[in-house]
C-alpha positions in Angstrom: 88.3 82.8 125.1 85.2 84.7 124.3 82.2 82.6 125.2 79.7 83.9 122.7 81.0 86.7 120.6 77.6 87.4 119.0 76.2 88.5 122.4 78.5 91.5 122.6 77.5 95.0 121.6 79.2 96.8 118.7 81.0 99.1 121.1 82.3 96.2 123.1 83.5 94.4 119.9 85.3 97.5 118.8 87.1 97.7 122.2 88.0 94.0 121.9 89.2 94.5 118.3 91.4 97.4 119.4 92.9 95.3 122.2 93.5 92.4 119.9 95.2 94.7 117.3 97.5 96.1 120.0 98.3 92.6 121.2 99.1 91.4 117.7 101.5 94.4 117.2 103.2 93.8 120.5 103.6 90.1 119.7 105.1 90.9 116.2 107.5 93.4 117.7 108.6 91.0 120.4 109.0 88.2 117.8 111.1 90.4 115.5 113.3 91.4 118.4 113.9 87.7 119.3 114.6 86.8 115.7 117.1 89.6 115.4 118.8 88.6 118.7 119.1 84.9 117.5 120.4 86.0 114.1 123.0 88.3 115.8 124.1 85.5 118.1 124.4 83.1 115.1 126.4 85.7 113.1 128.7 86.4 116.1 129.4 82.7 116.5 130.5 82.6 112.9 132.8 85.6 113.4 130.6 88.3 111.7 128.2 91.0 112.7 124.6 90.8 111.4 125.2 94.0 109.5 128.2 92.5 107.7 126.1 89.6 106.6 123.1 91.6 105.5 125.3 94.2 103.6 127.1 91.5 101.8 123.9 90.1 100.2 124.2 90.5 96.3 122.2 93.2 94.8 120.2 92.1 91.8 120.8 94.3 88.8 118.1 95.1 86.3 118.2 93.2 83.1 118.4 95.2 80.0 115.5 95.1 77.5 116.1 93.1 74.4 112.9 93.8 72.5 110.9 96.9 72.0 107.5 97.6 70.4 108.1 99.4 67.0 104.7 101.0 67.3 105.3 102.2 70.9 109.1 102.2 71.8 108.2 102.8 75.5 107.0 99.2 75.7 110.0 97.0 76.1 110.6 93.3 77.2 113.8 91.6 78.6 112.9 88.3 76.9 112.4 86.7 80.3 109.1 85.4 81.6 105.9 85.3 79.8 105.6 87.3 76.5 103.8 90.6 76.9 100.5 91.0 75.1 102.0 93.5 72.6 104.7 90.9 71.7 102.0 88.3 71.2 99.9 90.6 69.1 102.8 91.6 66.8 103.8 87.9 66.4 100.2 87.2 65.3 100.5 90.0 62.7 103.5 88.1 61.2 106.5 89.7 63.0 109.2 87.7 64.6 111.1 88.3 67.8 114.1 89.1 65.6 112.0 92.0 64.2 111.5 93.4 67.7 115.1 93.3 68.9 116.6 96.5 70.1 
């Protein structure tokens, strides 16, 4: 390890940083290749190719909007998750979710 990093010049530190960045990229590339190899071997042992397994993953479809802002129809909400600010504001004005349904 570096004995006292504060004693190095800026130029030396930049060289060290460049070497470290390259080493990190090399490590990541090698780790990804090893992981891919392990996954391919596991898939093969189960009678599949890795591509077959990855391609068969279900694709999430978008959920249709259930509510729209009557003042700005481009603002929509599916009804999932936290209510958007425009929904909260309209509810405070006396509207109900039923009023905002598409």
